[in-house]
C-alpha positions in Angstrom: 51.8 -27.1 29.0 50.5 -30.6 28.2 47.2 -31.3 26.5 45.2 -34.4 28.3 44.4 -36.8 25.4 43.8 -40.2 26.9 40.9 -40.9 29.1 40.7 -37.5 30.5 37.4 -36.2 31.6 36.1 -32.5 32.9 33.7 -32.5 35.6 30.5 -30.6 34.5 27.9 -29.3 35.7 24.1 -29.2 35.5 22.9 -28.5 32.1 21.6 -24.8 31.9 17.9 -24.9 31.3 17.8 -22.2 28.9 20.1 -24.3 26.3 18.5 -27.1 26.8 14.8 -25.4 25.6 16.9 -23.7 22.9 18.3 -27.3 21.6 15.0 -29.2 22.1 13.6 -26.4 19.9 16.2 -27.2 17.2 15.9 -30.7 17.7 12.0 -30.8 16.9 12.5 -28.5 14.1 14.9 -30.8 12.6 13.0 -34.1 13.3 9.8 -32.8 11.4 10.8 -34.4 8.1 11.7 -37.8 9.9 8.1 -37.6 12.0 6.3 -37.1 8.6 8.2 -40.0 7.1 7.4 -42.4 9.7 3.8 -41.2 9.6 3.2 -41.7 5.9 4.9 -45.0 6.1 2.4 -46.2 8.7 -0.5 -45.7 6.3 1.1 -48.5 4.1 -0.5 -52.2 4.4 2.5 -54.1 3.2 5.7 -52.4 5.1 7.4 -55.5 5.8 7.0 -56.9 1.8 8.4 -53.8 0.7 11.5 -53.5 3.1 12.5 -57.5 2.5 11.8 -57.2 -1.2 15.1 -58.3 -3.4 15.2 -54.8 -5.0 15.4 -53.0 -1.6 17.8 -55.1 -0.1 20.1 -55.0 -3.1 19.5 -51.0 -3.0 20.6 -51.0 0.7 23.5 -53.0 -0.1 24.6 -50.3 -2.7 24.2 -47.8 -0.5 26.1 -49.4 2.6 29.1 -49.9 -0.1 29.1 -46.8 -1.6 29.1 -44.7 1.9 32.0 -46.9 3.5 34.0 -47.0 0.3 33.6 -42.8 -0.5 33.9 -41.9 3.6 37.5 -44.2 3.9 38.5 -42.6 0.2 37.6 -39.1 1.6 39.5 -39.3 5.1 42.7 -40.9 2.8 42.7 -38.0 0.5 41.9 -35.1 3.3 44.1 -36.1 6.1 47.5 -35.9 4.3 46.2 -32.8 2.1 45.4 -30.8 5.2 48.8 -32.0 7.0 50.8 -30.8 3.7 48.9 -27.4 3.6 48.7 -26.7 7.1 52.0 -28.1 8.9 54.6 -28.1 6.0 56.6 -26.2 3.7 54.7 -27.1 0.4 55.2 -24.5 -2.5 52.1 -22.4 -2.5 50.7 -23.9 0.2 48.1 -21.1 0.7 46.8 -21.5 -2.8 46.6 -25.1 -2.7 44.2 -24.7 0.3 41.8 -22.5 -1.7 42.2 -24.9 -4.7 41.6 -28.0 -2.6 38.5 -26.7 -0.9 36.8 -25.6 -4.5 35.7 -29.0 -5.5 32.9 -28.7 -2.8 31.4 -26.0 -4.9 30.9 -28.4 -7.9 27.1 -29.9 -7.6 27.3 -33.6 -7.9 24.9 -34.0 -10.9 27.3 -31.6 -12.6 30.3 -33.3 -11.4 28.5 -36.8 -12.8 27.6 -35.3 -16.2 31.5 -33.7 -16.4 33.1 -36.9 -15.6 30.6 -38.9 -18.4 31.1 -36.5 -20.8 35.0 -36.3 -20.3 36.1 -39.8 -19.1 33.1 -42.0 -20.5 32.8 -44.0 -23.6 32.7 -41.7 -26.7 33.8 -38.6 -24.4 36.4 -35.8 -24.9 39.3 -37.9 -23.4 38.7 -40.7 -25.7 38.4 -38.2 -28.6 41.7 -36.7 -27.8 43.1 -40.2 -27.6 41.6 -42.0 -30.9 44.6 -40.9 -32.9 46.9 -43.1 -30.6 44.8 -45.9 -31.5 42.5 -45.9 -28.3 38.8 -46.7 -29.3 37.2 -46.9 -26.4 37.7 -46.2 -22.6 36.5 -48.4 -19.7 32.8 -47.3 -18.7 32.5 -45.0 -16.1 28.9 -46.1 -15.3 28.4 -48.2 -12.0 30.1 -48.3 -8.7 33.3 -47.2 -9.6 32.0 -44.2 -11.4 29.8 -43.3 -8.8 32.8 -43.9 -5.9 35.3 -41.8 -7.9 32.9 -38.9 -8.6 31.6 -38.5 -5.2 34.7 -38.9 -3.5 36.6 -36.4 -5.8 33.5 -33.8 -4.7 33.5 -34.9 -1.0 36.5 -34.8 0.5 36.5 -31.4 1.0 33.9 -31.8 3.7 36.9 -33.4 5.9 39.9 -31.3 4.2 38.4 -27.7 5.3 37.3 -29.2 9.1 40.8 -30.8 9.5 42.5 -27.8 7.9 40.7 -25.7 10.5 42.0 -27.9 13.2 45.6 -27.8 12.4 45.4 -24.1 12.5 43.9 -23.9 15.9 46.5 -26.8 17.3 49.0 -26.0 20.0 52.7 -26.7 18.0 54.1 -26.9 21.5 53.4 -30.6 21.5 54.9 -31.3 18.0 57.9 -29.4 19.6 58.3 -31.6 22.7 57.8 -34.9 20.8 60.6 -33.9 18.7 62.9 -32.8 21.3 62.2 -36.4 22.5 63.5 -37.9 19.5 60.4 -38.4 17.8 60.5 -38.3 14.1 57.8 -36.7 11.4 55.9 -39.5 11.1 56.1 -40.7 14.7 55.0 -37.1 16.0 52.1 -37.1 13.3 50.9 -40.4 14.5 51.2 -39.7 18.3 50.5 -36.0 18.5 48.6 -34.8 15.5 46.3 -37.2 14.7 44.7 -37.7 18.0 44.1 -33.8 18.3 42.5 -34.1 14.9 40.0 -36.8 15.7 37.0 -34.4 16.6 37.5 -32.7 12.9 38.0 -36.0 11.2 35.2 -37.8 12.7 32.8 -34.6 11.9 33.8 -34.5 8.5 33.5 -38.1 8.0 30.2 -38.1 9.5 29.0 -35.6 6.9 30.5 -37.4 4.4 28.7 -40.8 5.3 25.2 -38.9 5.7 25.7 -37.1 2.4 26.3 -40.2 0.7 23.4 -42.0 2.2 21.3 -39.2 0.7 23.0 -38.7 -2.6 21.1 -38.4 -5.6 22.7 -36.6 -8.6 25.6 -38.4 -9.2 24.3 -42.0 -8.4 21.5 -41.1 -10.9 23.9 -39.7 -13.7 26.1 -42.8 -13.0 23.6 -45.4 -13.2 24.3 -46.9 -9.5 21.0 -47.7 -7.8 20.7 -46.8 -4.3 18.1 -46.2 -1.9 17.8 -42.5 -2.6 16.9 -42.8 -6.4 14.3 -45.2 -5.4 12.5 -43.2 -3.0 12.7 -40.2 -5.4 11.1 -42.2 -8.3 8.3 -43.5 -6.1 7.5 -40.3 -5.0 7.5 -38.6 -8.5 5.9 -41.4 -10.5 3.4 -42.8 -7.9 0.4 -41.5 -6.1 1.0 -43.9 -3.5 3.6 -41.7 -1.1 3.1 -44.3 1.7 4.9 -46.6 -0.3 7.7 -44.3 -1.0 8.1 -43.2 2.6 8.5 -47.0 3.5 11.5 -47.0 1.1 12.8 -44.1 3.1 12.9 -45.9 6.2 16.1 -47.9 5.8 17.7 -44.7 5.1 16.9 -43.5 8.5 18.0 -46.6 10.1 21.1 -46.6 8.2 21.3 -43.0 9.8 20.8 -43.9 13.2 23.7 -46.7 12.6 26.4 -44.4 11.4 25.4 -41.9 14.3 25.8 -44.8 16.5 29.4 -45.8 15.3 30.2 -42.0 15.8 29.3 -42.2 19.3 31.0 -45.3 19.9 34.5 -44.3 18.6 34.0 -40.8 19.8 35.8 -41.1 23.0 35.8 -38.5 26.1 39.1 -37.1 25.7 39.9 -33.4 25.7 41.6 -31.5 22.9 42.2 -28.0 24.2 45.7 -27.0 25.2 46.6 -25.2 28.7 49.5 -23.3 27.0 49.5 -20.3 25.1 49.5 -20.9 21.2 52.4 -19.5 19.5 52.9 -19.6 15.5 53.3 -22.5 14.0 56.7 -24.2 12.6 56.6 -25.5 9.4 58.3 -28.7 8.8 60.6 -29.0 5.6 59.5 -31.9 3.2 63.0 -32.4 2.0 63.2 -34.6 -0.9 59.4 -35.2 -0.7 58.6 -31.3 -1.5 57.7 -31.7 -4.9 56.2 -35.4 -4.9 53.7 -33.6 -2.4 53.4 -30.7 -4.8 52.6 -33.2 -7.6 49.7 -34.9 -5.4 48.2 -31.8 -4.4 48.3 -31.1 -8.2 46.9 -34.2 -9.3 44.2 -34.2 -6.7 43.2 -30.4 -8.0 43.1 -31.4 -11.5 40.6 -34.2 -10.9 38.4 -32.3 -8.6 38.7 -28.8 -10.2 40.6 -28.5 -13.2 38.7 -31.2 -15.0 35.2 -29.5 -14.4 36.3 -26.2 -15.1 37.6 -27.4 -18.7 34.8 -29.3 -19.5 32.8 -26.5 -18.8 34.8 -23.9 -20.2 34.8 -26.2 -23.4 30.9 -26.0 -23.7 30.7 -22.3 -23.0 33.1 -21.9 -25.9 31.2 -24.1 -28.0 28.1 -21.9 -26.9 29.2 -18.7 -27.7 29.8 -19.7 -31.4 26.2 -21.3 -31.6 22.8 -19.7 -31.8 20.7 -19.3 -28.3 24.0 -18.0 -26.4 23.1 -17.9 -22.5 22.3 -14.6 -21.2 23.6 -13.2 -18.0 22.1 -14.9 -15.2 22.6 -12.0 -12.5 18.9 -12.5 -11.2 19.8 -16.5 -10.3 23.0 -15.6 -8.8 21.6 -13.0 -6.5 18.8 -15.5 -5.5 21.5 -18.3 -4.9 23.6 -16.1 -2.7 20.8 -14.6 -0.9 19.2 -18.0 0.3 22.5 -19.7 0.9 23.7 -16.9 2.9 20.6 -16.7 5.1 20.4 -20.5 5.6 24.3 -20.4 6.7 23.5 -17.8 9.3 20.2 -19.7 10.4 22.1 -22.9 10.6 25.0 -21.5 12.5 22.8 -19.9 15.1 20.4 -22.9 15.4 23.6 -25.3 16.0 25.1 -23.0 18.7 23.4 -24.2 21.7 23.4 -27.9 20.8 27.1 -27.9 20.0 27.8 -25.7 23.4 25.7 -28.4 25.0 27.5 -31.3 23.3 31.0 -30.1 24.0 30.6 -28.5 27.8 28.0 -30.6 29.2 28.3 -34.1 28.0 25.3 -36.4 28.7 22.5 -38.5 27.3 20.4 -35.4 26.9 22.7 -33.0 25.1 23.9 -36.4 23.1 20.6 -37.1 22.0 19.6 -33.4 20.9 23.1 -33.6 18.8 22.5 -36.7 17.1 18.7 -35.6 16.2 20.3 -32.6 14.6 21.9 -34.7 12.0 18.5 -36.3 11.1 18.2 -34.0 7.9 21.3 -34.5 6.1 20.5 -38.6 6.1 17.0 -38.1 4.3 16.6 -37.5 0.8 16.1 -34.1 0.0 13.0 -34.4 -1.6 11.3 -36.1 1.8 12.4 -33.0 3.7 10.8 -30.8 0.8 7.3 -32.8 0.9 7.6 -32.8 4.6 7.7 -29.1 4.9 5.4 -28.5 2.0 2.6 -30.4 3.8 3.5 -28.4 7.2 3.5 -24.9 5.7 0.4 -25.5 3.3 -1.6 -26.7 6.7 0.1 -25.0 9.6 2.0 -21.9 8.6 0.4 -21.0 5.5 1.4 -17.1 5.5 5.2 -18.9 4.8 4.2 -21.1 2.2 5.8 -20.3 -1.1 7.8 -17.6 0.6 11.9 -17.4 0.8 11.6 -18.1 4.5 10.2 -21.8 4.2 13.2 -22.3 1.4 15.8 -21.0 4.1 14.2 -23.0 6.9 14.5 -26.3 4.6 18.2 -25.7 3.9 18.8 -25.1 7.3 17.5 -28.3 8.3 19.0 -30.2 5.6 22.6 -28.6 6.1 22.7 -28.1 9.8 24.9 -30.8 10.4 27.7 -29.4 8.3 27.7 -26.3 10.9 27.5 -28.6 13.6 30.5 -30.7 13.3 32.8 -27.8 12.5 31.2 -25.5 15.5 31.4 -28.5 18.1 35.0 -29.8 17.2 36.2 -25.9 17.5 34.2 -25.6 20.9 36.3 -28.9 22.3 39.5 -26.9 21.6 38.7 -23.9 23.6 40.0 -24.5 27.1 37.0 -24.2 29.3 39.2 -22.9 32.2 39.2 -19.3 30.3 35.5 -19.6 30.6 35.5 -20.0 34.0 38.0 -17.2 34.5 35.8 -14.8 33.0 32.6 -16.1 35.0 34.9 -15.8 38.2 35.4 -12.4 37.3 31.6 -11.4 37.4 31.1 -11.8 33.3 27.8 -13.5 32.9 27.3 -16.4 30.6 26.5 -14.3 27.3 29.3 -11.9 27.8 31.6 -14.8 28.7 30.5 -16.3 25.4 31.0 -13.4 23.4 34.3 -12.1 24.9 36.2 -15.4 25.3 34.3 -18.4 23.6 33.5 -16.8 20.2 36.6 -15.2 19.1 38.2 -18.7 19.4 35.6 -20.8 17.8 35.2 -18.4 15.2 37.6 -20.4 12.6 35.0 -23.4 13.2 32.1 -21.1 13.1 33.3 -19.7 9.6 34.1 -23.4 8.2 30.6 -24.8 9.3 28.7 -21.5 7.7 30.8 -21.7 4.4 29.9 -25.2 4.1 26.2 -24.8 4.4 26.8 -21.7 2.2 28.3 -24.0 -0.7 25.9 -26.7 -0.3 22.8 -24.9 -0.1 23.8 -23.3 -3.4 23.9 -26.4 -5.2 20.8 -28.0 -3.7 18.3 -28.8 -6.2 15.2 -31.1 -5.2 14.3 -28.6 -1.9 14.7 -25.5 -4.5 12.5 -26.9 -7.1 9.6 -27.8 -4.6 10.0 -25.1 -1.8 11.0 -22.0 -4.0 8.8 -19.3 -4.6 7.0 -18.8 -7.8 9.6 -17.4 -10.3 12.5 -17.7 -8.0 15.2 -19.4 -10.3 18.8 -20.3 -8.9 22.0 -21.1 -10.3 21.4 -24.7 -9.4 17.9 -25.1 -11.1 19.3 -23.2 -14.2 21.7 -25.8 -14.5 19.7 -28.5 -14.1 17.1 -27.2 -16.3 19.5 -26.9 -19.0 21.4 -30.4 -18.5 18.0 -32.1 -18.1 17.2 -30.9 -22.0 20.6 -31.7 -23.2 21.3 -28.0 -23.5 25.0 -28.3 -22.2 26.0 -25.1 -23.7 23.2 -23.3 -21.4 24.2 -25.0 -18.2 28.0 -23.7 -18.7 27.7 -20.2 -17.8 25.7 -20.7 -14.8 28.2 -23.3 -13.9 30.9 -20.8 -13.7 29.0 -18.4 -11.8 28.3 -20.9 -9.5 32.3 -21.4 -9.3 33.1 -17.9 -9.0 30.5 -17.2 -5.9 32.2 -20.4 -4.3 35.8 -19.3 -4.6 34.8 -16.1 -3.5 33.1 -17.5 -0.2 36.4 -19.8 0.2 38.9 -17.2 -0.1 37.0 -14.8 2.3 36.6 -17.6 4.9 40.3 -18.4 4.7 41.4 -14.9 4.8 39.3 -14.3 8.0 41.1 -17.5 9.5 44.5 -16.5 8.5 45.5 -19.6 7.2 47.1 -19.0 4.0 
């Protein structure tokens, strides 16, 4: 009945050649953009001078500082929120699970604008406080503004995966610890936290790589990191080689993050040999309503504030001329492309995640790390690489929805990878071996034994891909077929021209579609 945590390692067989071939194909597809980046950078005659330039080093330091700060903040927010909604008698915990996941649906450039217009100098909050004598609020621009905005809209990357991990966790270990006299905090630290490590690590890896490649929020809040420099160089200069050189530190930073993940991952096992039973909720006692208030504060900042500001601009637009028309076509295009990308990403990462979880070794580890390349690169770099590739080598797919879906899958594959791998780690391999010993083949064993147990993780990964693809902007602008408008492009076109009333309706539609996706996924997981 025990779960082996410290230092245990299961004996592995030789890695199947079929899985290795599929994983190699996926890795080759994902590595196409960074290979293009390195190739273009090699054409520059001043690589070292650009890399050691003061502005480049300053931007690199800002990127590292922001990445570390946001990742730590997201972990600090997500773990207690997931525990409260998954293991305690928190009031309305099912509703909180949905609400606390929804900030992920807010595009960062929309979130940045919302925070500036609401909390910045001369914003809506300052107008409300002016009768009280508050004439100016502290500036939200710079590091603190970028840290706050990205953290409040990125913590669901970790929250969703840790929440799903709680749902798959065997409560017998907690009960055993409590029967031995351990209190709630000691039980959480010694039992729950070690079992959550794969989910926390997977979510933290996504957050870190997301911050490295973030463009919208840092640009809106005037905090110069490496990604805006690459974007500006690509869009304002004909020297694409110099822009590629500026992207090389991003690759190096991503490799460093992945190396840290490998060193801290360990070889522990996270599945249970006991039959899972319903979870017994822990009473919060006097902390019940303070915990409720904590969830309310995070929800108010991550969802309430953006929705309120968007509704304000929508109401203002309804009373003005040029009211935004219904965006049914853009909503359908967004949902179709994002849904296709979610399916493609999940199917693509399955062989890689299965190899990593069941056949750990340098080969499977290499393929897994390669799958994270797309998340670390600026989206515009991925888009330009695929424009070059499609126009020269796969012309029939150029300017079609298929190249757009492929780009989404490459970009957001790590989001499905982390969730699916952590889910596979919690499946007892003895159940698979039992099915094989009864004559079931590999595919039947996976379909009948493994797939049902990993469905919560697969659902979480697909939802993450769907949500982030819905709000992706640079890739959509460069790779969309002619006339293929999405909600993200409609929002960006309106806000870039300062037509904030026109951006209100597509923003609400984006939030509603994302809310439906979260609700459906959570109902299938039976977490509420």
